[in-house]
N, C-alpha and C positions, 0 to 999 in steps of 0.2 A: 184583542189587545187594539186601541183606536191611533190609525197612523197619525203622526206630525204632519202637515202641511208648512210648506216652505211658503211664508208671508213675502210682500212686497219688497221689502228687503233684505231676502235670501236667506231668513234663519228661519228653522224649523221648528215649530210651536204644538204645542197640545191642542185637542181640540176644546173648542171654550168650555164646554162640559162639562169635561176634568181640569180648565186651570181654575188656578185658585185666584180668588178674588178676597181685596183688590190686588192688582200685581204687584208685586216686588219691585219697591224702589233703587233697590242693588239684588248683583246678582254674585260678589265675591265671598267665597266660603268665609274666611274670615270675619265679615261684619253681620252674617248671621248667626241667627242660634239655634236650631234643630230647623232651619228651613224658613225662619222668621225672621224679619228686617226689624220688628218692632223696636230692637233695642239701639236697631240704628237711627230707625226713625224720632227715636227720644232724644239721642244724640241732638240731631239734627237741631232742632228743636229746642233744645238746652242753647245750644251754638247761638243761635239768633236768641233766644233772651238774650243771653250774654251781652251778644254784640248791640241789641235795642239800649240794652242797661248802660254799657260802657258809653255808647252816644250820649246816654241822659245825663253820664258823670260829667262827661266832656263838656257836654253846653251849660250844666251848672258853674264848670270850673272855667271856663269862658266871661260867664257875667260876673263871675267874681271879679276876672282883671277888667274886664269892661271892653272886649272884643266880642266878636262871634266866634262859633267856634271852629271855624274853616280858619280864621285871622289865628285862634290858636294853638293850631296844628301846623299852621307856619311858623309861628313865635315861637314854638318850643323846639320845632328842627333845627331853625335859625341858631339858639339859644345850645343846643348842642352838638351843633356843627362846625361853628363860626369860629373856635377859639381865639390867639390875636390877633389871625390875619384877613379874616371873612370868610364868607362860604359863597360860592357860585348859586345861581339862582336853578340850573341844571341840576347841580350835585343834591337840592333839596329836595327840587320836582322828584328826581331816582328816589330817595328816602321816602318818600311820601308818597311814593308810587300816582301822582296824578303829574297832569302837566305845566310846562314849563311855564308856559300862558297863566296857569291858573294862580301858580307862585307870585308873578310878577303882578297880577293885579290884588291881590291878596295881601304882597309886602307895597302894595303903593298907601293902600288905605292904612298898613300899620306905619307907615313914614309920616300919613299926617296927621297920626295919633301923638306923635316923637315916639314910637317906641323898638322902631326902627331905622337903619341908618342904612346910606346907600354910598360906596367909595368906588372909585374908578379903581381898575382890576390891572395892575401896574402888568404882565402877564397876558394880558390880552385886552387891548384898548377898545373891543367892542364889547364887554362885558363889567359889568359891576360884581362887586363884591358885598355880600349883607352882612349887617352885624347887631347889635342888641346896643341902642343907643345907655346911655348914661340915664336916662329917667326912666329906660324899659327894665334895667338891670333893678333899680331902686324897687320899679312898682313889682315885679317878680319876686324879688327877697323878701319884700309886704307879705307878698298872698304865696309864700311857696309852702308854708303849713295844711292852706286847704288841701295841695294834690297829695302833699302827704301823709293825710289823714284818712282820706278815702282810698288813695292807694295801700296804704297799712289796713286798712279793714276789709278790702276788695280782697288780697290774698291773704288775709287769715287763716291760720294751721296750715302752710304751705313751710315746708322744710325747702333748704337750699336745694337737695338733690329732687323732690318733687317741680320744684321751679325751674330749674334746670330744661327737665325731659317738657318739662309743659312747652318752655321755649323752642325748644327742638321740635316737636310735634306741631305747634302752631307754624313755625318756619317750614313743615314739610306740607301743612293742607294750604302754607298761601303759594307756593309753589305748585302743588298738585290744584290749586284754584286755578292758578291762570294757564296749565294746560286745557282746563277743563271747559272757561271761557273759549278760547283760540277754539274747541271744537263743536262748541255750540252753534255758531252761524251755519255752520255746514249742516249741522245736524235739525236746524230749524227752516234751510231750505227744503231739505228733505221731505222732512214733513207738510208743508204744503206741496208740494208735488203728489206726495198720497194723497192727502184731503182731497185736490183737483180730480185724480184720477177716479177716488168713491165717489165724487157727486157728479160723474159723469163731464166734466171740464175739459180734460184734456181728448183733442183729436186726436186718434191715429191715424198717421198717414201709409 
């Protein structure tokens, strides 16, 4: 029986002649079907396709409202979060998982269009509260049928239970994605070190 050798990362691997090709992209048993990651890769491709579809639909809807796609996201967030008092920039940023500077920049453009208003925050003199302006409300009410029609089609055939399950799974994927993104930089640095060693660029002392 061929012995496994320990790689530069400390993980024991089988000899090249006995390894599967291409290498698995995932190793959790729950994500493999008879040792194959084909179903996993198909799922990832479907998720990527869906992401592109949603992005394209958002662009179409934004154009219908007369704004850019980033402005559309900020506009919707303010409409959903502002209530009667308004909403702070940092809360909109947290909701969208973007920076406060991004929200400030896009809000400035929406204000120039007359869709968003800024008011002093009585609880914090350094902050402002964002609200949808009367003209923004009117524009959104005239426009509302478009996202309703597209979203109804996008989730055609979903039961209440299936929709809630999808929401829970999506939240779990987003949380896992944050952890994966936090892990990625250290993996990239390690891969660069391995590459330099393999090419003889690292000098041993």
